C-alpha positions in Angstrom: 8.6 2.2 7.0 7.5 -1.2 6.4 6.1 -2.9 9.1 8.0 -5.8 10.7 7.7 -9.1 8.9 6.8 -10.9 12.1 3.8 -8.6 12.3 1.7 -11.0 10.7 -1.6 -9.5 9.4 -1.9 -7.0 6.1 -1.6 -3.2 6.8 -4.8 -2.0 5.5 -4.3 1.6 3.4 -7.1 4.1 2.8 -9.2 7.1 4.4 -11.0 4.8 7.1 -10.3 5.5 10.5 -9.8 1.8 11.1 -6.7 1.5 8.0 -3.5 0.6 9.9 -2.4 3.5 7.5 -4.8 6.5 7.5 -4.4 8.7 4.4 -6.8 11.5 4.5 -6.6 12.6 1.1 -9.6 13.1 -1.3 -8.0 11.1 -4.2 -7.6 7.9 -1.5 -10.5 5.4 -1.4 -11.6 4.4 2.4 -10.4 1.1 1.8 -7.7 1.7 -0.9 -5.0 -1.0 -0.7 -3.4 -3.6 1.3 0.4 -4.6 2.1 1.0 -8.1 3.1 4.3 -10.1 3.9 4.0 -13.5 2.1 6.6 -16.1 0.9 9.5 -13.8 2.2 8.4 -10.8 -0.2 6.0 -7.6 0.3 3.1 -7.9 -1.9 0.7 -4.5 -2.2 -2.7 -5.0 -3.5 -5.3 -2.7 -4.8 -8.7 -3.2 -3.0 -10.7 -1.7 -5.9 -9.7 2.0 -5.2 -11.4 4.6 -7.5 -8.1 6.4 -8.1 -5.7 3.6 -8.2 -2.5 2.4 -6.7 1.0 2.4 -8.2 4.3 1.1 -7.8 7.4 3.3 -9.8 4.6 5.1 -11.6 2.7 1.7 -12.9 -0.8 1.3 -12.2 -1.0 -2.2 -9.6 -3.5 -4.6 -11.2 -4.5 -7.2 -8.8 -1.1 -7.2 -6.7 2.3 -6.2 -7.1 5.7 -7.3 -5.4 7.3 -4.3 -3.6 10.8 -3.7 -2.2 12.4 -1.4 0.1 13.3 2.0 -2.4 10.0 1.7 -4.2 7.7 4.5 -4.9 4.2 3.7 -4.2 1.1 5.8 -5.0 -2.4 5.7 -3.5 -4.4 8.3 -5.5 -2.0 11.2 -5.7 -0.5 10.4 -2.5 3.4 9.3 -3.3 5.6 7.5 -0.6 8.9 5.7 -0.8 9.6 2.5 1.1 12.0 2.0 3.6 12.7 -0.9 6.0 14.5 -0.5 9.4 
């Protein structure tokens, strides 16, 4: 589920125990990606991960706008974005 936009700070994604979304998989970097709500949109940014971040099968170079229903991948872990 996408975090509530009023939450304010970015959601860090990775293997690091301090990550907001911790993914314990060998293809996920310690600090892999970040999801942020800005300008009324959700923006997913790859943070220099080894195995990449994808949106609907396309590699994210820098950042990409994501929406509910998009498939996002961190290394070989795939998820479908949903809102409450």
